[in-house]
N, C-alpha and C positions, 0 to 999 in steps of 0.2 A: 555451447551457449553463445549468444550474441552479446558482446560487451557494449554498453551504451553509457553516455555521460548525461546526467541530469544536474544542471548547475555545475558545481565542481566535483560532484560525487560520481564514481562509476558504479554501475549495477550490471548484473548478469541476468539475461533472459534466456531460458531454455529454448533451443531452436524448435523443439516439438510444439511449442505454443505459438509459433509465428507463422502466419500465412504468407507473408512477403514483406518487402521493404518498398517504400515509395518516396517520391520527393513531392513536397507540398509547397505551393507558392506562398510567400509571406502574407499576401492579401487574403488568400484562402484560409491560412492558419488563423489570422486575426479575426476573420469573419466567423470561423467555426462552421457549424452545419454539417453537410454531407459532401463527400467526394466520391467520384466514380473510379474504380480501378478493376480491371479484368472482368468487367461486366457485373460487378457487385458494388453496392453502395456502402460506404464506411462513414461512421460518425467521427468527426475530428475532435480530438481532445488532447490535452497535455499530460504526459506521464508524471510530470512534476506535481500537478494538481492532486493526482491519486496518492502520491507519496507525501503530500503536505510539504513540498519543497518549493522554494522560489523558482520561477522560470529564468533560465539563463539565456534570455533572448538576445541574439546578436543582431544589432540594427543594420549591419552591413550585409548580412546574408540575404540573398534573393529567394532562396528556397530552404526548407527545412526537412529533415529526415523524419519519416514516420514508420512505425512498426505496425504492420497490419495484423490484427488479431480477430479471430472468429470465436465468439462466446457460445457456449452451450445454451440451451434454453434458459432464459433469464427470468426475472421476476414478472415480466410482462407476458410470458408464455411463448414468446417468439425469439428466434435467434437474433443476435445483434452482432454487427461487425464494427470494429473500432479501428481507427487510425491514430495511434498514439505518438504525438510529437516528442522527439528527444533533441537535446542540444547537439549531440554528436554521436556518430556510430564509431566505435572503437575496434570493430572487427570480430570475427569468430575466434573462439578459444576453447580448447578442451579443458574442462574443469573437473575437479573433484569436489563434490558437494558434501559439506559437513553439517551436522545437525546444530541447530541454534540453541538447544535447550528448551525446557518447557515454558519459560516466561516469554521469550521472544518468538518462539515458533507458534504460540497461540495467536499472534497477530495475523490477521487475514493478509494473504499475499506474500508472506515471507516463507519461501520454500526451503531455504538453507543458506549457506554461506560458503565462499571459497576464498582461498588465500593466493594473492598474485605473487609472482616471483620477487617483487620488491618488498613483500611483507604486508601489503595492505589487505585488509579484510573487505570483501565485496559481497553484498547481499545478493542472493539468487531469488529472483521474483517469480511468483506465480501470478502472472498478469491477469488471467481470467478471474481468479479468486479476489484479486485486488479490486478489479472493476465491479464485480458482483457485490462485494462488501460495500463499496461506495453507493451503488444503486440502492441496496437495502437500507443504508443509513438515510439516503435522501427520501425514500418512501416513508420511513419511520418519522423523519422530521416534518413531513407534510401532514401527518395525521394529527388532529387536534389533541392536546394534552389529555382531555377527559376521555378520549377514545382509546388511548394506549393502556393496555392491561399490563399486569405485573410480568407476565411471561415475555413480553416484547421489549422490556427494558433491559439494559445490560447489567451484568453482575456486579455485585459489591465485593470488593477484595480488601482483606486486611493484610498489610504488610508488616511483618515482625522481623526486626533485625537490630542488633546492638550497635550497628554503624549508622550514624545519621546520614552519611553521604549515600550509603546504599539505599536507605529508606527514601531519601529525596529523589534519587535516580528512578527507583521503581515507581514512586508516586507520579512523577512527571510522565513516564512512559505509559502507565496505565490510564491516567486522566486524559492524555493526548488521544487515546483509543477509546474513550467514552465510558470507562469504568468509574464507579464510585469507589473511593479509597478512604480507608481509615488506617491509622499507623499505631504501632506499639513498639516501645524501645527494647523489650526482651520478652521472653516466654511468660514470665509472671505477669507483666503488664498486659500481655495479649490475653491471658486467661481471665484477668480481671475485666478487661474490655468486653469479653464475650458475654458477660452478665447483662450488658446494656444493648448489644447489637450482635446479630448473627450474620457474618458474611457468607456469600455463596461459595 
């Protein structure tokens, strides 16, 4: 995997999903649009935007590193190439991927996690899935509300846990990813709530 830094956080991107690495001038990065590399056009975007993280833009840097990714056929029916800007490249590393569990692994773009020698947990990104999920969300947001049917809206989830901390963490995670959330403090409360609403 290629280790990259987005803001202060490290992430791992499987090498199998990377076409190459390029340097992009600061002016070109800020302008966005397309860049040419190896005879192909790549759309410039920030990986931080896809992760919902702030950009850690270094004003002294003249160039920025970009991961070149080729997507399979997307929503538009044509293949798309992306140049994803990252704050720093941290080098290649052999990693052992661990499952994230059902809650986190259901989030688009999260392929797994690995543990660094210093004990930090690093998410392993499926960049293509992350980008396609963002494109899908953008398309859905552009459709007028009256044209969106029930099948295209995201699921409603009921979180049942006797720990208020766990309920709040799960609620924030799910809402951040577009799910409707209701909560119950225990099993009995959850069963009672099911008489008024049926989560997906």
